[in-house]
PDB file of N, H, CA, C and O in Angstrom:
ATOM      1  N   MET A   1     -22.032  26.035 -53.121  1.00  0.00           N
ATOM      2  CA  MET A   1     -21.001  26.573 -52.411  1.00  0.00           C
ATOM      3  C   MET A   1     -19.777  26.928 -53.341  1.00  0.00           C
ATOM      4  O   MET A   1     -19.186  28.006 -53.280  1.00  0.00           O
ATOM      5  N   PHE A   2     -19.457  25.889 -54.220  1.00  0.00           N
ATOM      6  H   PHE A   2     -19.937  25.013 -54.270  1.00  0.00           H
ATOM      7  CA  PHE A   2     -18.351  26.033 -54.996  1.00  0.00           C
ATOM      8  C   PHE A   2     -18.479  27.141 -56.121  1.00  0.00           C
ATOM      9  O   PHE A   2     -17.524  27.757 -56.593  1.00  0.00           O
ATOM     10  N   ARG A   3     -19.811  27.299 -56.476  1.00  0.00           N
ATOM     11  H   ARG A   3     -20.587  26.799 -56.092  1.00  0.00           H
ATOM     12  CA  ARG A   3     -20.156  28.480 -57.454  1.00  0.00           C
ATOM     13  C   ARG A   3     -19.796  29.897 -56.772  1.00  0.00           C
ATOM     14  O   ARG A   3     -19.253  30.820 -57.379  1.00  0.00           O
ATOM     15  N   GLU A   4     -20.178  29.928 -55.433  1.00  0.00           N
ATOM     16  H   GLU A   4     -20.619  29.179 -54.940  1.00  0.00           H
ATOM     17  CA  GLU A   4     -19.929  31.268 -54.770  1.00  0.00           C
ATOM     18  C   GLU A   4     -18.382  31.437 -54.615  1.00  0.00           C
ATOM     19  O   GLU A   4     -17.859  32.533 -54.817  1.00  0.00           O
ATOM     20  N   ILE A   5     -17.654  30.332 -54.251  1.00  0.00           N
ATOM     21  H   ILE A   5     -18.079  29.441 -54.086  1.00  0.00           H
ATOM     22  CA  ILE A   5     -16.290  30.415 -54.124  1.00  0.00           C
ATOM     23  C   ILE A   5     -15.580  30.994 -55.410  1.00  0.00           C
ATOM     24  O   ILE A   5     -14.726  31.880 -55.459  1.00  0.00           O
ATOM     25  N   HIS A   6     -16.144  30.275 -56.431  1.00  0.00           N
ATOM     26  H   HIS A   6     -16.837  29.556 -56.391  1.00  0.00           H
ATOM     27  CA  HIS A   6     -15.597  30.747 -57.805  1.00  0.00           C
ATOM     28  C   HIS A   6     -15.859  32.260 -58.022  1.00  0.00           C
ATOM     29  O   HIS A   6     -14.998  32.995 -58.505  1.00  0.00           O
ATOM     30  N   ARG A   7     -17.078  32.692 -57.646  1.00  0.00           N
ATOM     31  H   ARG A   7     -17.778  32.095 -57.253  1.00  0.00           H
ATOM     32  CA  ARG A   7     -17.387  34.130 -57.903  1.00  0.00           C
ATOM     33  C   ARG A   7     -16.475  35.024 -57.192  1.00  0.00           C
ATOM     34  O   ARG A   7     -16.062  36.029 -57.770  1.00  0.00           O
ATOM     35  N   VAL A   8     -16.091  34.736 -55.896  1.00  0.00           N
ATOM     36  H   VAL A   8     -16.426  33.919 -55.426  1.00  0.00           H
ATOM     37  CA  VAL A   8     -15.242  35.598 -55.115  1.00  0.00           C
ATOM     38  C   VAL A   8     -13.816  35.420 -55.179  1.00  0.00           C
ATOM     39  O   VAL A   8     -13.035  36.178 -54.605  1.00  0.00           O
ATOM     40  N   LEU A   9     -13.444  34.371 -55.907  1.00  0.00           N
ATOM     41  H   LEU A   9     -14.079  33.754 -56.373  1.00  0.00           H
ATOM     42  CA  LEU A   9     -11.963  33.948 -55.989  1.00  0.00           C
ATOM     43  C   LEU A   9     -11.396  34.968 -57.037  1.00  0.00           C
ATOM     44  O   LEU A   9     -11.984  35.181 -58.098  1.00  0.00           O
ATOM     45  N   LYS A  10     -10.235  35.580 -56.690  1.00  0.00           N
ATOM     46  H   LYS A  10      -9.758  35.407 -55.828  1.00  0.00           H
ATOM     47  CA  LYS A  10      -9.519  36.366 -57.552  1.00  0.00           C
ATOM     48  C   LYS A  10      -8.928  35.678 -58.831  1.00  0.00           C
ATOM     49  O   LYS A  10      -8.565  34.503 -58.773  1.00  0.00           O
ATOM     50  N   GLN A  11      -8.838  36.357 -59.908  1.00  0.00           N
ATOM     51  H   GLN A  11      -9.132  37.312 -59.956  1.00  0.00           H
ATOM     52  CA  GLN A  11      -8.307  35.814 -61.094  1.00  0.00           C
ATOM     53  C   GLN A  11      -6.903  35.165 -60.939  1.00  0.00           C
ATOM     54  O   GLN A  11      -5.966  35.865 -60.554  1.00  0.00           O
ATOM     55  N   GLY A  12      -6.741  33.958 -61.202  1.00  0.00           N
ATOM     56  H   GLY A  12      -7.502  33.389 -61.515  1.00  0.00           H
ATOM     57  CA  GLY A  12      -5.469  33.314 -60.966  1.00  0.00           C
ATOM     58  C   GLY A  12      -5.469  32.564 -59.622  1.00  0.00           C
ATOM     59  O   GLY A  12      -4.481  31.917 -59.276  1.00  0.00           O
ATOM     60  N   GLY A  13      -6.624  32.653 -58.832  1.00  0.00           N
ATOM     61  H   GLY A  13      -7.427  33.179 -59.112  1.00  0.00           H
ATOM     62  CA  GLY A  13      -6.596  32.086 -57.473  1.00  0.00           C
ATOM     63  C   GLY A  13      -6.867  30.492 -57.413  1.00  0.00           C
ATOM     64  O   GLY A  13      -7.379  29.845 -58.326  1.00  0.00           O
ATOM     65  N   PHE A  14      -6.504  30.066 -56.383  1.00  0.00           N
ATOM     66  H   PHE A  14      -6.088  30.591 -55.640  1.00  0.00           H
ATOM     67  CA  PHE A  14      -6.637  28.554 -56.194  1.00  0.00           C
ATOM     68  C   PHE A  14      -7.504  28.273 -54.989  1.00  0.00           C
ATOM     69  O   PHE A  14      -7.599  29.002 -54.003  1.00  0.00           O
ATOM     70  N   LEU A  15      -8.149  27.082 -55.197  1.00  0.00           N
ATOM     71  H   LEU A  15      -8.072  26.490 -55.999  1.00  0.00           H
ATOM     72  CA  LEU A  15      -8.921  26.372 -54.125  1.00  0.00           C
ATOM     73  C   LEU A  15      -8.422  25.227 -53.691  1.00  0.00           C
ATOM     74  O   LEU A  15      -8.329  24.325 -54.523  1.00  0.00           O
ATOM     75  N   ALA A  16      -8.015  24.991 -52.410  1.00  0.00           N
ATOM     76  H   ALA A  16      -8.090  25.724 -51.734  1.00  0.00           H
ATOM     77  CA  ALA A  16      -7.576  23.730 -51.855  1.00  0.00           C
ATOM     78  C   ALA A  16      -8.536  23.093 -51.020  1.00  0.00           C
ATOM     79  O   ALA A  16      -9.045  23.729 -50.098  1.00  0.00           O
ATOM     80  N   VAL A  17      -8.855  21.847 -51.250  1.00  0.00           N
ATOM     81  H   VAL A  17      -8.441  21.330 -52.000  1.00  0.00           H
ATOM     82  CA  VAL A  17      -9.805  21.121 -50.479  1.00  0.00           C
ATOM     83  C   VAL A  17      -9.001  19.935 -49.677  1.00  0.00           C
ATOM     84  O   VAL A  17      -8.351  19.149 -50.365  1.00  0.00           O
ATOM     85  N   ILE A  18      -9.015  19.805 -48.538  1.00  0.00           N
ATOM     86  H   ILE A  18      -9.543  20.444 -47.979  1.00  0.00           H
ATOM     87  CA  ILE A  18      -8.477  18.865 -47.782  1.00  0.00           C
ATOM     88  C   ILE A  18      -9.615  18.026 -47.020  1.00  0.00           C
ATOM     89  O   ILE A  18     -10.384  18.574 -46.230  1.00  0.00           O
ATOM     90  N   GLU A  19      -9.661  16.759 -47.293  1.00  0.00           N
ATOM     91  H   GLU A  19      -9.037  16.314 -47.934  1.00  0.00           H
ATOM     92  CA  GLU A  19     -10.770  15.963 -46.703  1.00  0.00           C
ATOM     93  C   GLU A  19     -10.163  14.618 -46.199  1.00  0.00           C
ATOM     94  O   GLU A  19      -9.078  14.204 -46.611  1.00  0.00           O
ATOM     95  N   CYS A  20     -10.937  13.953 -45.274  1.00  0.00           N
ATOM     96  H   CYS A  20     -11.818  14.289 -44.940  1.00  0.00           H
ATOM     97  CA  CYS A  20     -10.632  12.661 -44.778  1.00  0.00           C
ATOM     98  C   CYS A  20     -11.192  11.807 -45.956  1.00  0.00           C
ATOM     99  O   CYS A  20     -12.201  12.071 -46.611  1.00  0.00           O
ATOM    100  N   LYS A  21     -10.357  10.728 -46.114  1.00  0.00           N
ATOM    101  H   LYS A  21      -9.537  10.514 -45.583  1.00  0.00           H
ATOM    102  CA  LYS A  21     -10.763   9.676 -47.267  1.00  0.00           C
ATOM    103  C   LYS A  21     -11.949   9.059 -46.595  1.00  0.00           C
ATOM    104  O   LYS A  21     -12.167   9.039 -45.384  1.00  0.00           O
ATOM    105  N   LYS A  22     -12.769   8.501 -47.668  1.00  0.00           N
ATOM    106  H   LYS A  22     -12.591   8.517 -48.652  1.00  0.00           H
ATOM    107  CA  LYS A  22     -13.930   7.891 -47.257  1.00  0.00           C
ATOM    108  C   LYS A  22     -13.702   6.431 -46.926  1.00  0.00           C
ATOM    109  O   LYS A  22     -14.072   5.549 -47.701  1.00  0.00           O
ATOM    110  N   GLU A  23     -13.060   6.157 -45.711  1.00  0.00           N
ATOM    111  H   GLU A  23     -12.760   6.874 -45.081  1.00  0.00           H
ATOM    112  CA  GLU A  23     -12.726   4.831 -45.259  1.00  0.00           C
ATOM    113  C   GLU A  23     -12.591   4.918 -43.750  1.00  0.00           C
ATOM    114  O   GLU A  23     -12.243   5.975 -43.225  1.00  0.00           O
ATOM    115  N   GLU A  24     -12.865   3.804 -43.027  1.00  0.00           N
ATOM    116  H   GLU A  24     -13.148   2.945 -43.454  1.00  0.00           H
ATOM    117  CA  GLU A  24     -12.853   3.730 -41.631  1.00  0.00           C
ATOM    118  C   GLU A  24     -11.512   4.101 -41.071  1.00  0.00           C
ATOM    119  O   GLU A  24     -10.475   3.586 -41.490  1.00  0.00           O
ATOM    120  N   THR A  25     -11.544   4.988 -40.130  1.00  0.00           N
ATOM    121  H   THR A  25     -12.386   5.406 -39.789  1.00  0.00           H
ATOM    122  CA  THR A  25     -10.355   5.369 -39.334  1.00  0.00           C
ATOM    123  C   THR A  25     -10.780   5.533 -37.914  1.00  0.00           C
ATOM    124  O   THR A  25     -11.952   5.785 -37.636  1.00  0.00           O
ATOM    125  N   PRO A  26      -9.856   5.395 -37.011  1.00  0.00           N
ATOM    126  CA  PRO A  26     -10.120   5.558 -35.541  1.00  0.00           C
ATOM    127  C   PRO A  26     -10.522   7.018 -35.042  1.00  0.00           C
ATOM    128  O   PRO A  26     -10.864   7.273 -33.887  1.00  0.00           O
ATOM    129  N   PHE A  27     -10.437   7.874 -36.010  1.00  0.00           N
ATOM    130  H   PHE A  27     -10.160   7.668 -36.948  1.00  0.00           H
ATOM    131  CA  PHE A  27     -10.590   9.368 -35.732  1.00  0.00           C
ATOM    132  C   PHE A  27     -11.293  10.082 -37.022  1.00  0.00           C
ATOM    133  O   PHE A  27     -11.404   9.454 -38.075  1.00  0.00           O
ATOM    134  N   GLY A  28     -11.717  11.290 -36.906  1.00  0.00           N
ATOM    135  H   GLY A  28     -11.628  11.801 -36.051  1.00  0.00           H
ATOM    136  CA  GLY A  28     -12.255  11.986 -37.917  1.00  0.00           C
ATOM    137  C   GLY A  28     -13.784  11.887 -37.922  1.00  0.00           C
ATOM    138  O   GLY A  28     -14.388  11.182 -37.113  1.00  0.00           O
ATOM    139  N   PRO A  29     -14.398  12.640 -38.890  1.00  0.00           N
ATOM    140  CA  PRO A  29     -15.846  12.625 -38.886  1.00  0.00           C
ATOM    141  C   PRO A  29     -16.386  11.272 -39.281  1.00  0.00           C
ATOM    142  O   PRO A  29     -15.703  10.423 -39.855  1.00  0.00           O
ATOM    143  N   PRO A  30     -17.783  11.103 -38.906  1.00  0.00           N
ATOM    144  CA  PRO A  30     -18.390   9.829 -39.306  1.00  0.00           C
ATOM    145  C   PRO A  30     -18.312   9.667 -40.899  1.00  0.00           C
ATOM    146  O   PRO A  30     -18.115  10.593 -41.686  1.00  0.00           O
ATOM    147  N   MET A  31     -18.486   8.431 -41.200  1.00  0.00           N
ATOM    148  H   MET A  31     -18.646   7.679 -40.560  1.00  0.00           H
ATOM    149  CA  MET A  31     -18.380   8.004 -42.634  1.00  0.00           C
ATOM    150  C   MET A  31     -19.426   8.904 -43.521  1.00  0.00           C
ATOM    151  O   MET A  31     -19.168   9.352 -44.638  1.00  0.00           O
ATOM    152  N   GLU A  32     -20.577   9.069 -42.853  1.00  0.00           N
ATOM    153  H   GLU A  32     -20.786   8.705 -41.945  1.00  0.00           H
ATOM    154  CA  GLU A  32     -21.662   9.719 -43.806  1.00  0.00           C
ATOM    155  C   GLU A  32     -21.338  11.273 -44.002  1.00  0.00           C
ATOM    156  O   GLU A  32     -21.981  11.943 -44.811  1.00  0.00           O
ATOM    157  N   LEU A  33     -20.368  11.786 -43.268  1.00  0.00           N
ATOM    158  H   LEU A  33     -19.846  11.242 -42.611  1.00  0.00           H
ATOM    159  CA  LEU A  33     -20.101  13.169 -43.494  1.00  0.00           C
ATOM    160  C   LEU A  33     -18.840  13.302 -44.340  1.00  0.00           C
ATOM    161  O   LEU A  33     -18.452  14.424 -44.664  1.00  0.00           O
ATOM    162  N   ARG A  34     -18.196  12.225 -44.705  1.00  0.00           N
ATOM    163  H   ARG A  34     -18.511  11.313 -44.442  1.00  0.00           H
ATOM    164  CA  ARG A  34     -16.808  12.102 -45.458  1.00  0.00           C
ATOM    165  C   ARG A  34     -17.253  12.299 -46.945  1.00  0.00           C
ATOM    166  O   ARG A  34     -18.395  12.012 -47.304  1.00  0.00           O
ATOM    167  N   ARG A  35     -16.312  12.798 -47.792  1.00  0.00           N
ATOM    168  H   ARG A  35     -15.384  13.032 -47.501  1.00  0.00           H
ATOM    169  CA  ARG A  35     -16.600  12.862 -49.239  1.00  0.00           C
ATOM    170  C   ARG A  35     -15.396  12.321 -49.911  1.00  0.00           C
ATOM    171  O   ARG A  35     -14.247  12.582 -49.555  1.00  0.00           O
ATOM    172  N   SER A  36     -15.740  11.508 -50.963  1.00  0.00           N
ATOM    173  H   SER A  36     -16.673  11.296 -51.253  1.00  0.00           H
ATOM    174  CA  SER A  36     -14.502  10.946 -51.727  1.00  0.00           C
ATOM    175  C   SER A  36     -14.057  12.060 -52.674  1.00  0.00           C
ATOM    176  O   SER A  36     -14.751  13.050 -52.908  1.00  0.00           O
ATOM    177  N   ALA A  37     -12.810  11.824 -53.219  1.00  0.00           N
ATOM    178  H   ALA A  37     -12.246  11.020 -53.029  1.00  0.00           H
ATOM    179  CA  ALA A  37     -12.266  12.795 -54.113  1.00  0.00           C
ATOM    180  C   ALA A  37     -13.181  12.897 -55.377  1.00  0.00           C
ATOM    181  O   ALA A  37     -13.351  13.983 -55.932  1.00  0.00           O
ATOM    182  N   GLN A  38     -13.749  11.783 -55.806  1.00  0.00           N
ATOM    183  H   GLN A  38     -13.611  10.901 -55.355  1.00  0.00           H
ATOM    184  CA  GLN A  38     -14.744  11.787 -56.867  1.00  0.00           C
ATOM    185  C   GLN A  38     -15.987  12.609 -56.562  1.00  0.00           C
ATOM    186  O   GLN A  38     -16.560  13.285 -57.416  1.00  0.00           O
ATOM    187  N   ASP A  39     -16.409  12.500 -55.162  1.00  0.00           N
ATOM    188  H   ASP A  39     -15.943  11.950 -54.468  1.00  0.00           H
ATOM    189  CA  ASP A  39     -17.518  13.362 -54.946  1.00  0.00           C
ATOM    190  C   ASP A  39     -17.286  14.745 -54.961  1.00  0.00           C
ATOM    191  O   ASP A  39     -18.180  15.475 -55.387  1.00  0.00           O
ATOM    192  N   ILE A  40     -16.091  15.284 -54.514  1.00  0.00           N
ATOM    193  H   ILE A  40     -15.364  14.691 -54.168  1.00  0.00           H
ATOM    194  CA  ILE A  40     -15.670  16.639 -54.453  1.00  0.00           C
ATOM    195  C   ILE A  40     -15.579  17.145 -55.993  1.00  0.00           C
ATOM    196  O   ILE A  40     -16.146  18.169 -56.375  1.00  0.00           O
ATOM    197  N   GLU A  41     -14.827  16.340 -56.802  1.00  0.00           N
ATOM    198  H   GLU A  41     -14.367  15.508 -56.491  1.00  0.00           H
ATOM    199  CA  GLU A  41     -14.739  16.704 -58.118  1.00  0.00           C
ATOM    200  C   GLU A  41     -16.008  16.817 -58.923  1.00  0.00           C
ATOM    201  O   GLU A  41     -16.077  17.617 -59.856  1.00  0.00           O
ATOM    202  N   GLY A  42     -17.072  15.990 -58.565  1.00  0.00           N
ATOM    203  H   GLY A  42     -17.016  15.340 -57.807  1.00  0.00           H
ATOM    204  CA  GLY A  42     -18.385  15.903 -59.171  1.00  0.00           C
ATOM    205  C   GLY A  42     -19.161  17.086 -58.846  1.00  0.00           C
ATOM    206  O   GLY A  42     -19.987  17.532 -59.643  1.00  0.00           O
ATOM    207  N   ALA A  43     -18.914  17.672 -57.598  1.00  0.00           N
ATOM    208  H   ALA A  43     -18.243  17.310 -56.951  1.00  0.00           H
ATOM    209  CA  ALA A  43     -19.629  18.730 -57.108  1.00  0.00           C
ATOM    210  C   ALA A  43     -19.271  20.136 -57.818  1.00  0.00           C
ATOM    211  O   ALA A  43     -20.009  21.121 -57.814  1.00  0.00           O
ATOM    212  N   MET A  44     -18.082  20.051 -58.389  1.00  0.00           N
ATOM    213  H   MET A  44     -17.483  19.251 -58.392  1.00  0.00           H
ATOM    214  CA  MET A  44     -17.584  21.294 -59.012  1.00  0.00           C
ATOM    215  C   MET A  44     -18.429  21.702 -60.370  1.00  0.00           C
ATOM    216  O   MET A  44     -18.655  20.823 -61.201  1.00  0.00           O
ATOM    217  N   THR A  45     -18.816  22.833 -60.545  1.00  0.00           N
ATOM    218  H   THR A  45     -18.633  23.547 -59.870  1.00  0.00           H
ATOM    219  CA  THR A  45     -19.628  23.305 -61.651  1.00  0.00           C
ATOM    220  C   THR A  45     -18.652  23.187 -62.915  1.00  0.00           C
ATOM    221  O   THR A  45     -17.591  23.809 -62.960  1.00  0.00           O
ATOM    222  N   PRO A  46     -19.079  22.367 -63.905  1.00  0.00           N
ATOM    223  CA  PRO A  46     -18.144  22.198 -65.126  1.00  0.00           C
ATOM    224  C   PRO A  46     -17.748  23.640 -65.581  1.00  0.00           C
ATOM    225  O   PRO A  46     -18.556  24.569 -65.575  1.00  0.00           O
ATOM    226  N   GLY A  47     -16.461  23.757 -65.969  1.00  0.00           N
ATOM    227  H   GLY A  47     -15.805  23.002 -65.974  1.00  0.00           H
ATOM    228  CA  GLY A  47     -15.968  24.931 -66.442  1.00  0.00           C
ATOM    229  C   GLY A  47     -15.543  25.991 -65.461  1.00  0.00           C
ATOM    230  O   GLY A  47     -14.862  26.931 -65.871  1.00  0.00           O
ATOM    231  N   ASP A  48     -15.924  25.901 -64.086  1.00  0.00           N
ATOM    232  H   ASP A  48     -16.478  25.137 -63.753  1.00  0.00           H
ATOM    233  CA  ASP A  48     -15.540  26.851 -63.176  1.00  0.00           C
ATOM    234  C   ASP A  48     -14.182  26.672 -62.551  1.00  0.00           C
ATOM    235  O   ASP A  48     -13.512  27.649 -62.215  1.00  0.00           O
ATOM    236  N   PHE A  49     -13.753  25.384 -62.384  1.00  0.00           N
ATOM    237  H   PHE A  49     -14.297  24.590 -62.656  1.00  0.00           H
ATOM    238  CA  PHE A  49     -12.509  25.046 -61.752  1.00  0.00           C
ATOM    239  C   PHE A  49     -11.802  23.941 -62.587  1.00  0.00           C
ATOM    240  O   PHE A  49     -12.428  23.139 -63.281  1.00  0.00           O
ATOM    241  N   LEU A  50     -10.396  23.963 -62.460  1.00  0.00           N
ATOM    242  H   LEU A  50      -9.888  24.614 -61.896  1.00  0.00           H
ATOM    243  CA  LEU A  50      -9.658  23.088 -63.199  1.00  0.00           C
ATOM    244  C   LEU A  50      -8.837  22.300 -62.206  1.00  0.00           C
ATOM    245  O   LEU A  50      -8.071  22.924 -61.472  1.00  0.00           O
ATOM    246  N   LYS A  51      -8.920  21.055 -62.121  1.00  0.00           N
ATOM    247  H   LYS A  51      -9.542  20.548 -62.718  1.00  0.00           H
ATOM    248  CA  LYS A  51      -8.087  20.228 -61.158  1.00  0.00           C
ATOM    249  C   LYS A  51      -6.643  20.333 -61.493  1.00  0.00           C
ATOM    250  O   LYS A  51      -6.238  19.960 -62.594  1.00  0.00           O
ATOM    251  N   ILE A  52      -5.834  20.836 -60.573  1.00  0.00           N
ATOM    252  H   ILE A  52      -6.162  21.139 -59.679  1.00  0.00           H
ATOM    253  CA  ILE A  52      -4.373  20.886 -60.811  1.00  0.00           C
ATOM    254  C   ILE A  52      -3.720  19.814 -60.168  1.00  0.00           C
ATOM    255  O   ILE A  52      -2.776  19.328 -60.791  1.00  0.00           O
ATOM    256  N   ARG A  53      -4.035  19.264 -58.918  1.00  0.00           N
ATOM    257  H   ARG A  53      -4.801  19.659 -58.412  1.00  0.00           H
ATOM    258  CA  ARG A  53      -3.286  18.304 -58.404  1.00  0.00           C
ATOM    259  C   ARG A  53      -4.079  17.531 -57.317  1.00  0.00           C
ATOM    260  O   ARG A  53      -4.911  18.088 -56.600  1.00  0.00           O
ATOM    261  N   TYR A  54      -3.781  16.261 -57.245  1.00  0.00           N
ATOM    262  H   TYR A  54      -3.106  15.809 -57.827  1.00  0.00           H
ATOM    263  CA  TYR A  54      -4.208  15.423 -56.052  1.00  0.00           C
ATOM    264  C   TYR A  54      -3.205  14.986 -55.235  1.00  0.00           C
ATOM    265  O   TYR A  54      -2.256  14.441 -55.798  1.00  0.00           O
ATOM    266  N   VAL A  55      -3.180  15.091 -54.035  1.00  0.00           N
ATOM    267  H   VAL A  55      -3.951  15.533 -53.577  1.00  0.00           H
ATOM    268  CA  VAL A  55      -2.073  14.608 -53.096  1.00  0.00           C
ATOM    269  C   VAL A  55      -2.606  13.805 -52.079  1.00  0.00           C
ATOM    270  O   VAL A  55      -3.421  14.270 -51.283  1.00  0.00           O
ATOM    271  N   ASP A  56      -2.170  12.483 -52.024  1.00  0.00           N
ATOM    272  H   ASP A  56      -1.507  12.106 -52.671  1.00  0.00           H
ATOM    273  CA  ASP A  56      -2.531  11.514 -51.039  1.00  0.00           C
ATOM    274  C   ASP A  56      -1.763  11.915 -49.669  1.00  0.00           C
ATOM    275  O   ASP A  56      -0.534  11.969 -49.631  1.00  0.00           O
ATOM    276  N   LEU A  57      -2.512  12.168 -48.646  1.00  0.00           N
ATOM    277  H   LEU A  57      -3.511  12.124 -48.678  1.00  0.00           H
ATOM    278  CA  LEU A  57      -1.840  12.496 -47.298  1.00  0.00           C
ATOM    279  C   LEU A  57      -1.982  11.460 -46.372  1.00  0.00           C
ATOM    280  O   LEU A  57      -1.870  11.713 -45.172  1.00  0.00           O
ATOM    281  N   GLY A  58      -2.218  10.311 -46.773  1.00  0.00           N
ATOM    282  H   GLY A  58      -2.309  10.106 -47.747  1.00  0.00           H
ATOM    283  CA  GLY A  58      -2.371   9.161 -45.730  1.00  0.00           C
ATOM    284  C   GLY A  58      -3.842   8.923 -45.514  1.00  0.00           C
ATOM    285  O   GLY A  58      -4.515   8.337 -46.362  1.00  0.00           O
ATOM    286  N   VAL A  59      -4.324   9.353 -44.437  1.00  0.00           N
ATOM    287  H   VAL A  59      -3.777   9.829 -43.747  1.00  0.00           H
ATOM    288  CA  VAL A  59      -5.800   9.195 -44.186  1.00  0.00           C
ATOM    289  C   VAL A  59      -6.632  10.249 -44.744  1.00  0.00           C
ATOM    290  O   VAL A  59      -7.857  10.148 -44.806  1.00  0.00           O
ATOM    291  N   THR A  60      -5.960  11.288 -45.162  1.00  0.00           N
ATOM    292  H   THR A  60      -4.965  11.371 -45.111  1.00  0.00           H
ATOM    293  CA  THR A  60      -6.725  12.509 -45.778  1.00  0.00           C
ATOM    294  C   THR A  60      -6.078  12.704 -47.226  1.00  0.00           C
ATOM    295  O   THR A  60      -5.086  12.099 -47.632  1.00  0.00           O
ATOM    296  N   TYR A  61      -6.765  13.592 -47.883  1.00  0.00           N
ATOM    297  H   TYR A  61      -7.570  14.084 -47.553  1.00  0.00           H
ATOM    298  CA  TYR A  61      -6.119  13.938 -49.235  1.00  0.00           C
ATOM    299  C   TYR A  61      -6.403  15.385 -49.457  1.00  0.00           C
ATOM    300  O   TYR A  61      -7.270  15.938 -48.781  1.00  0.00           O
ATOM    301  N   LEU A  62      -5.668  16.086 -50.441  1.00  0.00           N
ATOM    302  H   LEU A  62      -4.963  15.637 -50.990  1.00  0.00           H
ATOM    303  CA  LEU A  62      -5.800  17.346 -50.808  1.00  0.00           C
ATOM    304  C   LEU A  62      -5.974  17.479 -52.273  1.00  0.00           C
ATOM    305  O   LEU A  62      -5.236  16.845 -53.027  1.00  0.00           O
ATOM    306  N   ILE A  63      -6.939  18.293 -52.742  1.00  0.00           N
ATOM    307  H   ILE A  63      -7.538  18.808 -52.129  1.00  0.00           H
ATOM    308  CA  ILE A  63      -7.008  18.447 -54.225  1.00  0.00           C
ATOM    309  C   ILE A  63      -6.990  19.923 -54.425  1.00  0.00           C
ATOM    310  O   ILE A  63      -7.704  20.694 -53.786  1.00  0.00           O
ATOM    311  N   LEU A  64      -6.164  20.267 -55.316  1.00  0.00           N
ATOM    312  H   LEU A  64      -5.583  19.640 -55.836  1.00  0.00           H
ATOM    313  CA  LEU A  64      -5.885  21.812 -55.515  1.00  0.00           C
ATOM    314  C   LEU A  64      -6.612  22.180 -56.884  1.00  0.00           C
ATOM    315  O   LEU A  64      -6.308  21.516 -57.875  1.00  0.00           O
ATOM    316  N   PHE A  65      -7.487  23.126 -56.990  1.00  0.00           N
ATOM    317  H   PHE A  65      -7.734  23.665 -56.185  1.00  0.00           H
ATOM    318  CA  PHE A  65      -8.108  23.466 -58.088  1.00  0.00           C
ATOM    319  C   PHE A  65      -7.717  24.926 -58.468  1.00  0.00           C
ATOM    320  O   PHE A  65      -7.322  25.703 -57.599  1.00  0.00           O
ATOM    321  N   ALA A  66      -7.818  25.248 -59.618  1.00  0.00           N
ATOM    322  H   ALA A  66      -8.139  24.617 -60.324  1.00  0.00           H
ATOM    323  CA  ALA A  66      -7.537  26.725 -60.144  1.00  0.00           C
ATOM    324  C   ALA A  66      -8.899  27.186 -60.729  1.00  0.00           C
ATOM    325  O   ALA A  66      -9.674  26.414 -61.294  1.00  0.00           O
ATOM    326  N   ALA A  67      -9.113  28.451 -60.553  1.00  0.00           N
ATOM    327  H   ALA A  67      -8.484  29.078 -60.094  1.00  0.00           H
ATOM    328  CA  ALA A  67     -10.275  29.015 -61.178  1.00  0.00           C
ATOM    329  C   ALA A  67     -10.011  29.081 -62.607  1.00  0.00           C
ATOM    330  O   ALA A  67      -8.950  29.523 -63.048  1.00  0.00           O
ATOM    331  N   ALA A  68     -11.089  28.591 -63.438  1.00  0.00           N
ATOM    332  H   ALA A  68     -11.951  28.233 -63.080  1.00  0.00           H
ATOM    333  CA  ALA A  68     -11.027  28.579 -64.806  1.00  0.00           C
ATOM    334  C   ALA A  68     -11.598  29.834 -65.500  1.00  0.00           C
ATOM    335  O   ALA A  68     -11.588  29.919 -66.728  1.00  0.00           O
TER     336      ALA A  68
END
């Protein structure tokens, strides 16, 4: 999926990923569907995206990537 996003993303474009943290909460998707920040970063094809910022949003997080 991330390879296709990189293909169609305009030069200088950004990808923002917002996900529930991989920890128990009274709401959100089940644990088996949640991805840790490390899982998301590991799924990126090396050289396609550069991590710009990680933002802790409480029970969720945002990772901002730039197309490399």
